[in-house]
N, C-alpha and C positions, 0 to 999 in steps of 0.2 A: 715198199708197197705202192707209194705214189708213182714211182718210176714204172712199175709193172702196169698200173692202171693207165698211165699215159701211153705206154707202148701198145696196150690192148686197144685203146681208142683209135690209134693210127691204123692198127691192123684191121679193125672193124670198118674203118672208112676207106682204106686204100687196098686192102687185101693182104694176105700173109707176107709175101716176099717184098712188095712195095712198102708196106707198113713197117716191116722190120728194118729195111734199109733206111727209110726216112727217119725213123726213130734213132737209129745209130748215128746217122750223119748229123742230126739235130743235136744229139748229146755231145758229140765230138766238137761241133761248132761252138756250143755253149761253154764247154770246158776251156777251149782256146780263147774265146772272148773273155771269159772270167779271168784267165791268166793275163790277158792284155790289159784289162782294167786294173789288176793288181800292179802290173808293171808301170802303168801310167801314174798310179798313186805314188810309187817310189821315185820314178825318174822323169816323168813327163809333165807334172802339174806345177812344180814350183822349183825355181832355181835356188831359192834359199834352202829348201829341203835337200836338194842334191848336194849343195855346198856343205850342209851339216853332216850328211852321211859320209862325204869324202873327208871331212875334217876328223870325224870320229874314227874312221877306219878306211883309208883310201884303197888298200889292197883288197879287202873284203868287198867293198862297194863295187869296185871295178869288176871283180870276178863274178859277183852276183848279177851285175848288169849284162855281162857277156852270156852267162848261163841262161838267164831268162830270155834274152834276145834270141839266142839260138833255139830255145824251146819253142818260141813263137814262130820262127822261120820253119822249123820242122813240122809244127802243127798245121800251118797254112799249106805246106807242101802235101802233107797227108790228105788234107781235105780236098785237094784239087788233083790228086794223082789219078791216072787212068788205069792203073793195074787192077785187074779183076779181083784181086785179093784185098784191096783197100776199102776202107769205109770213106767214100768220097762222094762229093756232090755230083761228080761227073757221071755216076751211075743212075741218077734219078730220072733223066729224060726217057730212058729206054722203057721205063715202067708205065709211062703215060701214053696209052694207046688209043684212048677214046676221046681225047681232047687236043686236037692238033694245034689250036691257038695257044693253049697253055704249054704244050710241049715246045713250041717255038720260043715262047717267052723264057721258059726255064733254060733251054739250050743257050739262049742269048746271055743270060746271067752266068751260066757255066763258062762260056767262052771269055767273058769279062773277068771272071774270078781267076781263070788260068792265066790271063794276061797280067793281072795284078801280081800273081805269084811267080811270074817269070824270073825276076831277079832273085827271089827267095830260092827258087829251085836251082839256079846256077850256084848260088852261095852254098846251098846244101851239098850239091854234088861235088863241087870243086874244093870246098874247104871243110865244112862241118863233118861230112861223112868220110872223106878220103884224105884230107890235108894234101891236096895236089901240090906238087913242088912248084908248078907254075901258078903262083897265087893269083886268084881272080881279083880284079879291081872293082868288081860289081858291088855297089853299095845298096843295102836294103834299108829303106827308111821306115819309120813307124807308120807313116801314111800309107806306104805300100801294103803293110800288114793289115791296117784297119780297112783300107779300101777293098782288099781281098776278102776279109771277113764280112764286110758290108754286102758284097755281091753274092756271097754264099747265103747270107741272110735273105737277100732279095729272092733267090731261087726257092728257099724254104718257105718264105712268106707267100709267094705266089701259089704254092701248092696248098698251104693251109687255108688260104683265102678261098680258093676254088673248091676244094674237097670238104673243108670243115667250116667254112664261113667264119673264120676266126683269124685275126691278125697275130703275128708272132713278134713279140717285143725284141728290139735290137739292143738289148741290154740284159745283163745278168744282175739281178737284185738279190743281195744276201745280207742279212743282218750279222753274219759271221765272217765278213771279209777280213781275213787274217791280217793282210798287209795294212789296211786302214787302221785296225786296232793296234797293231804293232807301232805304227808311226805315231798315232795319238798318244800311246803310253810313253814312247821314247821322248817325244817333245815335252810331255808333262814332267817327266823325270828331270830333263835337262833344265826346264824352267825352275824346278824346285832346287836344283843344284846352284843355279844362278842366284836364286833368292838367298840361299845359305851363304854364298860367296859375298853377296852385298852386305850381309850382317857381319861377316868375319872381317872383311877388308873393304869398307865403303869407298875408300879413296883409290883402291886399285894399286896400292904401292908395294905390297909384299909378294914374294914368290909363293906359289901354292904349296911348295914343299918346305916352307919355313916352319920348322918344328915349334919354335916358341910361339908363333901366332896361332898355330893349330892347337897347341896345348892350352893356351890362354882361353881360347873359345870353348874347348871341351870342358874346362873347369868352370867356366862361366855358366854353362847349361847343366852343370851337375853331373857330368860324365866322368869316365875313368880314362885318363890319357893313355894308359898302357893298353887299353882295348880299343879306344875310339879314335885315337889320333890319326892312324893310317886311313880309316874310313873318311875322316874329314879331308885329309889330303887328296884322296881319290876323288871326292866330290868337287873339290876346288879345281882339280885338273880337268874334270868334265866341263865345269863352268868356263874355264879358260879356253877349252876347245871350241865351245859354242861361240865365244866372243871372237875367236879367230876365223870362224866360218864365213 
């Protein structure tokens, strides 16, 4: 309902075709920016966090980083494609017929966005989409992606400021950002495992799979070694992984 109300607001201000296209581009930009923010929570904000993820599961972490990176590259390319079938910022200037200064400003932002997306487009065409046998050496940096998203935002913001007298935030705020919640829960669980390990083996002298040590701890807390010993060993392994990160 909120999305429909927002779309109708743009249609009322910009007209049916312009309003629909603007709404669609804004939603696509917001989705890609949201995924970029999630990506940075995982891989771009903390070397310790990245080391922890690699220590826990290097193969999974590497694969996830590649998949998310390629999704961002594809997203930026879609946002700056000139194909008439695409939901792209490139289509917005043609709708601005009564405000030449605004049209020039938006066209300038569009050209900058396409420039920032240049390496991403080469990567998409040569590797992600087709796995060209002549592998491209073009490197897409996270700065390239963010700069491209920023210039798309600049075009959208210029339009909202002029037609709606309202600034567009260059950030997606969500109380349900799944990656941040996941990382927070994961780090809390590992800290808990490390606390248990400090109680079991404060001097750090025993192997985490040492059955006698695990059994003694389970009995100490009133547990059943036949049911709980493996769980304790698993927790100790997690704690050892953290220490090695």
